[in-house]
C-alpha positions as CSV (number, residue, x, y, z in Angstrom):
1,X,29.6,51.6,-43.5
2,X,27.8,50.1,-46.4
3,X,26.8,52.9,-48.7
4,X,23.6,51.2,-49.8
5,X,22.1,49.8,-46.6
6,X,22.8,51.4,-43.2
7,X,21.2,50.6,-39.8
8,X,20.1,53.6,-37.8
9,X,22.2,52.5,-34.8
10,X,25.3,53.0,-37.0
11,X,24.4,56.7,-37.2
12,X,23.9,57.0,-33.4
13,X,20.1,57.3,-33.7
14,X,17.3,55.7,-31.7
15,X,13.8,54.5,-32.6
16,X,10.7,55.9,-30.9
17,X,9.9,52.9,-28.6
18,X,11.6,54.1,-25.4
19,X,10.9,57.8,-26.1
20,X,7.2,57.2,-26.3
21,X,7.1,54.9,-23.3
22,X,8.6,57.6,-21.2
23,X,6.4,60.3,-22.7
24,X,3.2,58.4,-22.1
25,X,4.2,57.8,-18.5
26,X,5.5,61.3,-17.9
27,X,2.7,63.2,-19.4
28,X,4.6,65.1,-22.1
29,X,5.1,64.9,-25.8
30,X,8.2,64.4,-27.9
31,X,8.8,67.2,-30.3
32,X,9.0,66.3,-34.0
33,X,10.5,69.1,-36.0
34,X,10.7,69.0,-39.8
35,X,13.9,70.2,-41.5
36,X,15.1,70.7,-45.0
37,X,18.5,72.3,-44.6
38,X,21.6,72.8,-42.5
39,X,20.4,75.8,-40.6
40,X,17.1,74.2,-39.5
41,X,18.9,71.1,-38.3
42,X,21.5,73.1,-36.4
43,X,18.8,75.1,-34.7
44,X,16.9,71.9,-33.6
45,X,20.0,70.4,-32.1
46,X,21.1,73.6,-30.3
47,X,17.6,74.2,-28.9
48,X,17.2,70.6,-27.8
49,X,20.6,70.4,-26.2
50,X,20.0,73.7,-24.3
51,X,16.6,72.4,-23.1
52,X,17.8,68.8,-22.6
53,X,14.9,67.5,-24.7
54,X,14.7,64.3,-26.7
55,X,13.8,65.0,-30.3
56,X,12.5,63.5,-33.5
57,X,14.0,65.1,-36.6
58,X,11.8,64.4,-39.5
59,X,11.7,64.8,-43.2
60,X,9.0,64.6,-45.8
61,X,9.3,62.9,-49.1
62,X,9.8,66.4,-50.7
63,X,12.4,67.3,-48.1
64,X,14.3,64.1,-48.8
65,X,14.3,64.9,-52.5
66,X,15.4,68.4,-51.8
67,X,18.3,67.6,-49.5
68,X,19.4,64.3,-51.1
69,X,19.1,61.0,-49.3
70,X,22.8,60.5,-48.9
71,X,23.4,64.0,-47.6
72,X,20.5,63.5,-45.1
73,X,22.1,60.4,-43.7
74,X,25.2,62.2,-42.9
75,X,23.3,65.3,-41.6
76,X,21.5,63.0,-39.1
77,X,24.8,61.5,-38.0
78,X,26.2,65.0,-37.8
79,X,23.3,66.1,-35.6
80,X,24.0,63.2,-33.1
81,X,27.7,64.1,-33.0
82,X,27.1,67.8,-32.7
83,X,24.9,67.2,-29.7
84,X,27.6,65.0,-28.1
85,X,30.3,67.6,-28.7
86,X,28.0,70.1,-26.9
87,X,28.1,67.7,-23.9
88,X,24.7,66.1,-24.4
89,X,23.9,62.5,-25.3
90,X,20.4,63.4,-26.7
91,X,18.1,60.6,-27.9
92,X,17.6,61.6,-31.6
93,X,15.3,59.8,-33.9
94,X,15.3,60.3,-37.7
95,X,11.7,59.9,-39.0
96,X,10.0,59.9,-42.4
97,X,7.0,62.2,-42.2
98,X,4.0,61.1,-44.4
99,X,5.5,58.2,-46.3
100,X,3.1,57.4,-49.1
101,X,4.3,54.0,-50.3
102,X,6.0,50.8,-49.1
103,X,8.9,51.5,-51.5
104,X,9.6,55.0,-50.0
105,X,9.4,53.6,-46.4
106,X,11.8,50.7,-47.4
107,X,14.2,53.1,-49.0
108,X,14.3,55.3,-45.9
109,X,14.7,52.3,-43.5
110,X,17.6,51.0,-45.7
111,X,19.3,54.4,-45.6
112,X,19.3,54.7,-41.8
113,X,16.0,56.1,-40.7
114,X,15.0,54.9,-37.3
115,X,11.3,55.5,-37.7
116,X,8.9,55.9,-40.6
117,X,5.3,57.0,-41.1
118,X,3.2,55.2,-43.6
119,X,0.2,57.3,-44.4
120,X,-2.6,55.2,-45.9
121,X,-5.3,57.4,-44.4
122,X,-6.6,58.4,-47.9
123,X,-7.2,54.8,-48.8
124,X,-10.2,52.6,-48.0
125,X,-9.8,51.2,-44.5
126,X,-8.8,47.6,-45.4
127,X,-6.2,48.9,-47.9
128,X,-4.8,51.2,-45.2
129,X,-4.5,48.2,-42.9
130,X,-2.8,46.1,-45.5
131,X,-0.3,48.7,-46.6
132,X,0.5,49.7,-43.0
133,X,1.0,46.0,-42.0
134,X,3.4,45.5,-44.9
135,X,5.6,48.4,-43.8
136,X,5.4,47.3,-40.2
137,X,6.6,43.8,-41.1
138,X,9.6,45.1,-43.0
139,X,10.5,47.8,-40.4
140,X,10.2,45.6,-37.3
141,X,12.6,43.1,-38.7
142,X,15.1,45.9,-38.6
143,X,14.0,47.4,-35.2
144,X,12.6,50.4,-37.0
145,X,9.4,51.9,-35.5
146,X,6.3,52.7,-37.5
147,X,3.6,55.4,-37.3
148,X,0.3,54.8,-39.0
149,X,-2.6,57.2,-39.6
150,X,-6.4,57.0,-39.2
151,X,-8.5,60.0,-40.2
152,X,-7.5,62.8,-42.7
153,X,-6.2,66.2,-41.9
154,X,-7.1,69.1,-44.2
155,X,-4.6,71.5,-45.5
156,X,-1.4,71.5,-47.6
157,X,2.1,70.4,-46.5
158,X,4.6,69.4,-49.2
159,X,2.9,66.5,-51.1
160,X,0.1,66.1,-48.6
161,X,-3.0,67.8,-49.8
162,X,-6.6,67.4,-48.5
163,X,-9.5,69.9,-48.8
164,X,-11.5,68.5,-45.9
165,X,-10.8,66.8,-42.6
166,X,-12.2,63.4,-41.6
167,X,-12.1,62.9,-37.9
168,X,-10.6,59.6,-36.7
169,X,-13.3,57.1,-35.8
170,X,-12.6,55.8,-32.3
171,X,-14.3,52.5,-33.0
172,X,-11.6,51.7,-35.7
173,X,-8.5,52.3,-33.7
174,X,-8.4,49.1,-31.7
175,X,-8.8,47.0,-34.8
176,X,-6.3,49.0,-36.8
177,X,-3.6,48.8,-34.1
178,X,-4.2,45.1,-33.6
179,X,-4.2,44.2,-37.3
180,X,-1.2,46.4,-38.3
181,X,1.1,46.2,-35.3
182,X,2.0,49.9,-35.6
183,X,4.0,51.5,-32.8
184,X,2.1,54.8,-32.8
185,X,-1.0,56.3,-34.4
186,X,-1.6,59.7,-35.9
187,X,-5.2,60.8,-35.4
188,X,-7.4,63.6,-36.7
189,X,-9.1,65.7,-34.0
190,X,-9.2,69.1,-35.6
191,X,-5.6,70.1,-36.4
192,X,-4.6,70.6,-40.0
193,X,-1.6,71.1,-42.2
194,X,0.0,74.4,-43.3
195,X,-0.3,78.0,-42.0
196,X,-4.0,78.4,-42.8
197,X,-5.5,75.9,-40.4
198,X,-8.9,77.5,-39.8
199,X,-11.0,79.9,-41.9
200,X,-12.3,82.4,-39.3
201,X,-14.8,85.2,-39.7
202,X,-14.1,88.5,-37.9
203,X,-14.6,88.0,-34.1
204,X,-14.5,84.2,-34.3
205,X,-12.0,82.2,-32.3
206,X,-10.3,78.9,-33.2
207,X,-12.6,75.9,-32.6
208,X,-11.3,73.7,-29.8
209,X,-9.7,70.3,-30.6
210,X,-12.0,67.3,-30.4
211,X,-10.7,66.1,-27.0
212,X,-13.8,63.9,-26.7
213,X,-12.5,61.9,-29.6
214,X,-9.0,61.7,-28.0
215,X,-10.5,60.6,-24.7
216,X,-12.5,57.9,-26.4
217,X,-9.4,56.7,-28.3
218,X,-7.4,56.7,-25.0
219,X,-10.1,54.5,-23.4
220,X,-10.0,52.0,-26.3
221,X,-6.2,51.7,-26.5
222,X,-4.9,52.8,-23.1
223,X,-1.3,53.8,-23.0
224,X,-0.9,53.6,-26.7
225,X,1.2,56.4,-28.3
226,X,-0.9,58.9,-30.1
227,X,0.5,61.5,-32.6
228,X,-0.8,64.9,-33.5
229,X,0.1,66.3,-37.0
230,X,-0.5,69.9,-38.1
231,X,0.1,71.2,-34.6
232,X,1.8,74.5,-35.4
233,X,0.3,77.5,-33.6
234,X,1.1,79.8,-36.5
235,X,2.9,82.4,-34.3
236,X,1.2,85.8,-35.1
237,X,4.4,87.7,-34.4
238,X,6.0,86.0,-37.4
239,X,3.0,86.4,-39.6
240,X,3.0,90.2,-38.8
241,X,6.7,90.4,-39.5
242,X,6.3,88.6,-42.9
243,X,3.5,90.9,-43.9
244,X,5.3,94.0,-42.6
245,X,8.3,93.3,-44.9
246,X,6.5,92.5,-48.1
247,X,4.9,89.2,-47.5
248,X,1.2,88.3,-47.9
249,X,-0.1,85.9,-45.3
250,X,-3.6,87.2,-44.5
251,X,-5.7,85.0,-42.3
252,X,-3.0,82.5,-41.2
253,X,-4.0,81.0,-37.9
254,X,-3.1,77.8,-36.1
255,X,-3.7,75.7,-33.0
256,X,-3.6,77.7,-29.6
257,X,-0.7,76.5,-27.5
258,X,-2.8,75.9,-24.4
259,X,-4.7,73.2,-26.4
260,X,-1.5,71.6,-27.4
261,X,-0.3,71.6,-23.8
262,X,-3.5,69.8,-22.8
263,X,-3.0,67.2,-25.6
264,X,0.6,66.7,-24.5
265,X,-0.5,65.9,-21.0
266,X,-2.7,63.0,-22.3
267,X,-1.9,60.1,-24.5
268,X,-0.5,62.3,-27.2
269,X,3.3,61.7,-27.1
270,X,4.5,63.1,-30.4
271,X,3.5,66.5,-31.7
272,X,4.6,67.6,-35.2
273,X,5.7,71.2,-35.7
274,X,6.7,72.4,-39.2
275,X,4.9,75.6,-40.2
276,X,6.0,77.5,-37.2
277,X,9.6,76.8,-38.0
278,X,9.1,77.9,-41.6
279,X,7.4,81.1,-40.5
280,X,10.2,82.0,-38.1
281,X,12.9,81.5,-40.7
282,X,11.0,83.4,-43.4
283,X,10.1,86.3,-41.0
284,X,13.7,86.8,-39.9
285,X,15.1,86.6,-43.4
286,X,12.6,89.2,-44.7
287,X,13.3,91.5,-41.8
288,X,17.1,91.2,-42.2
289,X,17.1,91.8,-45.9
290,X,14.7,94.8,-45.6
291,X,16.8,96.4,-43.0
292,X,20.1,95.6,-44.8
293,X,19.3,95.5,-48.5
294,X,23.0,95.6,-49.5
295,X,23.8,92.3,-47.7
296,X,24.4,89.3,-49.9
297,X,26.2,86.9,-47.6
298,X,23.7,84.1,-46.9
299,X,25.4,83.3,-43.6
300,X,24.2,86.7,-42.2
301,X,20.5,86.3,-42.9
302,X,20.4,82.6,-42.5
303,X,22.3,83.0,-39.2
304,X,19.6,85.4,-38.0
305,X,16.9,83.0,-39.0
306,X,18.7,80.1,-37.3
307,X,19.0,82.1,-34.0
308,X,15.2,82.9,-34.1
309,X,14.4,79.2,-34.8
310,X,16.5,78.2,-31.7
311,X,14.3,80.5,-29.6
312,X,11.1,79.2,-31.0
313,X,12.1,75.5,-30.4
314,X,13.2,76.2,-26.9
315,X,9.9,77.8,-26.2
316,X,8.0,74.9,-27.6
317,X,10.0,72.3,-25.6
318,X,9.6,74.2,-22.3
319,X,6.1,75.7,-22.5
320,X,4.1,73.6,-24.9
321,X,5.3,70.0,-25.1
322,X,6.8,69.6,-21.7
323,X,9.8,67.7,-23.1
324,X,12.5,70.0,-21.6
325,X,14.6,68.2,-19.1
326,X,13.5,64.8,-20.3
327,X,16.5,63.7,-22.4
C-alpha cells in the first residue's frame, strides 16, 4: 500500500452511491456518526453490526488533526476488518464532514476517504458552485462521492461556527446540483449544530422542521439524496446526568426524534449525529468517576462510555433512522 496515496477500496470501504440509492428507495436514512477516538469507533462498529446497519463513519477537519491522518486511515481499515471478524460484511463509508477547502478534500481523498463534503455554503452562490465543482471533478476521477451544501446551519461544531441559520432556497437546488455534479446535498430546514440547537422560553416546544422546504426540494430534484446536519436529539437523560455529576449544560435541546423519523422516510437519506454521541460519552464518564473517584484506569470509564454509546447508536438505527437490517 502506497503510504502517500491510497484508494478507499484498498481499505475495504465503499462510497455512498449505492447506499443512498437503496436508502432513497427504501425510505430510510444512512446513519453518519462522527468519531475522534478508538472507543467511539468501536461503539459505532459494534452497534451497526448488531443492528445490521450500513454506516458512514465521519471525521471533521478538527477530528482529523486530533487523531492524525495516518492513524485514521488504519482505524477505518480496522473498522472494516473488525466488522468482518464479527461476522458482518457491513458497507462502511469514511467521510469528511464539513471540508472547507479543495486542498483538504484532496488530501482526504488521497489518504483513503471514500466520500467528502465540501461546505461552500458560507460563500456567495457562484463561488460555492465553483468550489464544489472543482472538488467533484477531482473526486469523481477516483470514484469518491461528494456532498455539497446549500443554506447555513446555526450553531457550533468544531470549526463550523454560524450565529444564524439561512434556510436553503428550493429554487437554487436544481441549478446547484446540475452545475456541480454533487452526489448528495446538505440542506438547512431548521436543524443546527451543537447541543444548544434552540433557545426556548419556559413552556415553549421545539419548532418543527421546515418540511415545506424539504417537500419543495424533493419536487424539484426527485430521488436526489438529501442530507440533514445537526440532527442530534440532545438526549435529556444525558444532559441530566452531566448536570447531576458536576457539569453545566442548562438549556441544551435538540431535534425531536419523531421529526427525524419523518425526514428519514422522505428524500433525506443521510442523517448526521455527533452531539448525542458526545453527550453519552461525557455523561457516563462523569457518572463513573463520581461514583468511583479512586479509579484511574481509563479502560474502566472509557469502557462504560463505549457501552452506553453502543446502546445509543442501536436505538438511533432501529427507532429513528430505520437503517437496521439494511446492511
